[in-house]
Structures are given as C-alpha cells and as structure tokens.
C-alpha positions in Angstrom: -12.8 30.1 32.3 -9.8 28.7 30.4 -8.4 25.3 30.5 -4.7 25.3 31.4 -3.1 23.4 28.6 -0.8 20.5 29.4 -1.8 20.2 33.0 -4.0 17.4 34.1 -4.2 15.3 37.3 -5.4 12.3 35.4 -6.4 12.0 31.8 -10.0 12.5 32.9 -9.3 15.5 35.1 -8.3 18.9 33.8 -7.2 21.9 35.7 -9.2 25.0 34.8 -8.4 28.6 35.5 -11.4 30.4 37.0 -10.3 34.0 36.6 -13.5 35.5 38.0 -13.2 33.6 41.3 -9.3 33.8 41.3 -9.0 30.0 41.5 -7.4 27.1 39.6 -9.7 24.1 40.0 -10.6 20.7 38.8 -13.5 20.6 36.4 -15.8 19.4 39.1 -14.6 22.3 41.3 -14.0 20.0 44.3 -10.2 20.5 44.4 -8.9 24.1 44.0 -6.1 26.6 44.6 -7.1 30.1 45.6 -5.1 33.3 45.1 -5.2 37.0 45.4 -3.5 39.5 43.1 -1.3 42.1 44.8 1.0 45.0 43.8 -1.3 46.2 41.0 -1.8 42.7 39.7 1.9 41.9 39.4 2.0 39.4 42.3 0.0 36.3 42.8 -0.5 35.5 46.5 -1.4 31.8 46.7 -3.5 31.7 49.8 -5.2 28.3 50.0 -5.1 24.8 48.3 -7.8 22.3 49.0 -8.3 18.7 47.9 -11.2 16.7 49.4 -10.3 13.6 51.3 -11.9 11.5 48.6 -9.4 12.8 46.0 -6.2 12.9 48.1 -3.2 10.9 47.0 -3.8 11.6 43.3 -1.3 14.5 43.1 -4.1 17.1 42.6 -2.5 19.7 44.9 0.7 19.5 42.9 -1.1 19.7 39.6 -3.1 22.7 40.8 0.2 24.3 41.9 1.9 23.7 38.6 -1.0 25.3 36.8 -0.8 28.4 39.0 3.0 28.7 38.7 2.9 28.2 34.9 0.2 30.9 34.7 2.3 33.2 36.9 5.4 32.6 34.9 3.7 33.1 31.5 2.1 36.3 32.7 5.3 37.6 34.3 3.8 37.5 37.8 5.7 36.8 41.0 4.3 34.3 43.6 3.9 34.8 47.3 3.5 31.3 48.8 1.2 32.1 51.7 -0.5 28.7 51.6 1.5 26.2 53.8 1.3 23.5 51.1 3.0 25.7 48.6 5.7 27.0 51.0 6.3 23.8 53.0 5.8 21.1 50.4 5.4 22.2 46.7 8.4 24.6 46.5 10.8 22.4 48.4 9.9 19.5 46.2 10.1 21.6 43.0 13.0 24.0 43.6 13.0 25.2 40.0 9.9 27.2 40.8 11.9 29.3 43.4 12.8 31.7 40.5 9.1 32.7 40.3 8.8 33.5 44.0 8.3 37.1 45.0 11.2 38.8 46.8 11.1 42.4 48.0 14.2 44.3 47.0 15.4 45.4 50.4 17.5 48.4 49.6 19.4 50.3 52.2 18.2 53.8 52.9 21.7 55.3 53.6 
C-alpha cells in the first residue's frame, strides 16, 4: 500500500492506495473508492464510492475521488465514471477533471 501524498480528508485521515484490492481508502478502511482496470490497464473504471454514515459530511468521498483522479492522471490512465457519485456529483463540481475522463474515439467506418 502507498499513501497518496498531499491528499487527506482531515489532518488525522490519510487516503491510502490499496493496489491489491483496487481501492483508495481511509487508513481505517471504512471509507473507500473501488475501481477496475480495463483496456489492458490503461483505463480506470471507478465503480463504487462508500462513506459510512458516521463519516459523512467530512468531504471524504471528494478526497477519495481526488486521490483516484490524481493517480489516474499521473499514471496516464483515463477514467470511466461508472459510480454515480463520480458522474453526478464529483465531476460536475470539479470540471477540470473532465480532461481525464475516458472517451472512445468514434471513427466513421466509411
């Protein structure tokens, strides 16, 4: 596991990249973002974000998302926002991350 530098929900909470389980999570593992790698490991499909009710309102989902998007950007991965939080809340509130989103090149077959 690696700590994602510069990303923390609070000073006491760090976001950790759990590469084996394909998750970004708080150190206590109670809040997390799950992903799958697609297209030969070039695309990160963010499938689920979870924050327990006891930790909601602290911005953890956003911090988890920033950690995942930073990771994707620094590793030249595109992101598929399958998770409704990512597609409906995080990206609209953070439009600068749209440049990291996956888009299929729809070429005409003329």
